[in-house]
N, C-alpha and C positions, 0 to 999 in steps of 0.2 A: 229870568230877572227877578231880583229882589228889591224891593224898593218901600218906601214909607210914605204914608199918606194920612195927613190929619183932617178930620173929619170934625164939624162944628155943630154944636145941638144947644141950645137955651144958654147961651154965652160960655158953652164949656168947649175944650177941644179933645175931641177922642184920638188918641194916637193908634196905627194900625202900622202893620206890616203887610205888603202885597207880595206874592208870587204869581210871576207871570210864565207860561211855557214861549220856548222859543217858537218863532215863526212872524212873516210879514207883519207889519205896523199895520193896525187897525184891523186884524183878525179877530173876528168876535169869537170867545171862548166861552164855555160852560164854565162856570164860576161857582166857588163855595165860602161860603160866610161863616166863619166860626164864632159860638157864645163860649166863653170859659165860665167857671164854676164861681162860685161864693168866695170872697177873698182872696182869689187866684188872679191870673194875667194872662195874655195872649200866647204866652209858652205853653202854660198849661202840663198837670203832671202826667196825664196819659200822652204827653208830646204832640200837641198841635203843630210844632215844627216840622216834624217827622212827616206828618199826614200831609202838611201842605207839599212838602218836598216830593211826595210819593204821589202826590195827584200833580203837580207839575210835570213829573216823568211822563205820564198819561195824558198830557194836553189840557189839563182842568186847572184852570186859575184858581186863587183863594185871597181872600181877605181876613186877617186876624187880629182883631183890634181888643183895645182895653176899655171897658166898662168905667164911666165915671166913678174916680174914689178908688181906682185899681191901676195898679201897675204904671204905666207913665202917662196916662190920662189927667185932665183935670178934675176937681173936686176933691171932696173928704169924704172918705168910706161912713161917716156918721149920717152923712146926708143922703146915702144910697137907699132905696127903695125897688122894690121887685118892678112896680107899676111904672118906675123911672128905667129901669133897664131895658123894659119891652119897648119903652117909647124909644130909648136909643137905638137899638136894634133895629127896630124900622126905619129909624132916620138915617142908619148906616146902608140899609138895604136898598131905601130910596138912591141915594148918592152912589151905591154902586153901579143901579140902573144904568147910569148915564155914562158910567167910563167907557172909554172906546175900544178898550179889549173885551168889554162884556158882553155876553149875548143874553139880553132881560128875558127872553123865553126859556132859558136853562141855568137857574139860579138854586143852588141848593143851601141847606142850611144844617149845619152840625152843631150840637149843644153838649156840656160836660155837667154833669152834677144839676146845681141850681139853673146853669147856664140851658140844661136840657128842657128844664122847666118853661125858663124865658123862651127857648126855641121854639118850643110846641107851641105855647101860645102864639107865639108872634107869627109862626106858620098856618095859623088859622085865623089872624086877624089883618096881616098884611098880605094882600094879594099878589101873586106871582111866582109863589117859592113850587117849584117842581118836585123837589125831593126833601125829606126830613131824615136825619138822623142823629138819634139820641143816644149818647154816653153814658150809663150809669144815672137816669134822671133823679133828682131827690124828690119825687113827690111825696115823700114824707113829711116834706118841711110843715107845710100848713097844717098837718095832722098833730104834728109834735108841737108846735108852737101854739096852738089852738090849745092844747091842752096845758098849756104854761110852762113847759118845759123848754130847753136848748142843752145838748152836750150834756145831758143827764142832770142839769141844776136848774131849780126854779127860776122864772124870769122876773118874776112881778117884784121881790123883795130886792133884789140888786138893783134893780133900776130904778125903784124908790129911793133907794139909798144913794145910788151915784148918779142916777140919770141916764145911766145906760146899760147892758150888758156886756160884760169881758170876755168874749168869744177868741179866746187863744190870742188875745192882745189885740184885737180888733174890737171898736165899740159900735155896738149893735142898739141901734136909738129906739124908744117906744114907736117912733112912727113906722120904722122898718119892721118891728115886730107885729103889730097890727096890721101892716100891710101883707106879709106872709100868710098871718092866722086867717086872714079873709078871702085867699086867693082861691080861685075855684080852679083847681088844676085841669082836671078831668073834662069838665064840662066845657071850659074855654077851649081846650086843646082837640076835643073829639070833633069840632065843627071842620077841621083842615081834613078836604079828602084826596089829597095827592099820597103819593107813596110813604110810607114809614116804616122805619128800620131801626130797633131799638136792641141796643147790645147791653147787656147787664151781667155781671160775675155774680156766683152763686153764694159765694164769700163775702159780699158785700156786708158790712156790719153798721156803714153811715146810711145808706140807702135801700131798706130791707127789700127783697124782692116781690114779696107779698104786694106792696104798692105801686110797683111797677108793672104787675101782672094786671092791673085795674086800667090800666090806659087801655087794653084791648078790648073791656068790656064798652067803652066810648068810641073807640074809632069804627066806622062802617065797613068793617073787612079789610081797610085799606093798610092794615098796619101788622109788622109780623115780629114777634119776640126773639132775639138768640141769646140764651142762656149758656153762660159759657162757664164751665166747670173748673172751680179752685180759682178762680179771678176774683179780686178785692176791688174797692170802690176807686183805686190810683191804678187798675191794673199793673201792680208793680213785679211784672216778672216778664222777662225777654219772651216767652211763648205767648204770655196772654197777651202783652202789648201789640205783638204780631199779628195775631188772632184778630183784636179789635182793629187794627188799620187795613190788614187786608179784606176782612168783611166790611169793611164802611167803602173800601176804595170800589168792591165788586158791586155794591148797591148803586152807589153815585154814576160810576160808568154805565150800568144798566138804564138807568133815567135819567140820566144828563148828556151823554153823546148818542 
């Protein structure tokens, strides 16, 4: 069954799509929450929809929600911060635990790109996450923005002139740039002690592999990195996307079922 649910956080509505496997009403199921990437939405380029349907076919429920300022959720992108996205993800998780079809002891988290960064930190700071899967996590972002650049262009002159940085038609505020630059991705994420599966393509020119490898230096032996030959940031071929989805399914079934 597919339905919609509205979450509420700090006066905003965060809209979501929920997938529930067939079965008796009230059955408690393992459930996965998806966190989409920067300027994306709950459909996501590597296809959150297909992943949710695949999980549903194997008895795992899922929730895909739009962060504020994205997709169908309330808010303006100019007001987005990563700190705010972490708070929103935590609020969604807390609400999901109370759903009558969810087993609160078997909740997984999947994040894509910047959503992977958000998911990694959230898993460490929100209790009760049983498994964490990161797709192409953009751990490079704080280092790139910290050096004063984004998308190959200097940030400061454009922000000073316009009051924002134009990122492919999205207005990045000074507050967001400062928030990203100050983000301790590895230190905050590494406190999570549950199983972690990281999937990354060796042809990813958005989030270089070298920054993803550093995650392994901060987790305490509980993380594994699967490098997929030829895959780009968006997993833009049928074989690569199939590998991504099937590997994620195996990992989540192993740790949630």
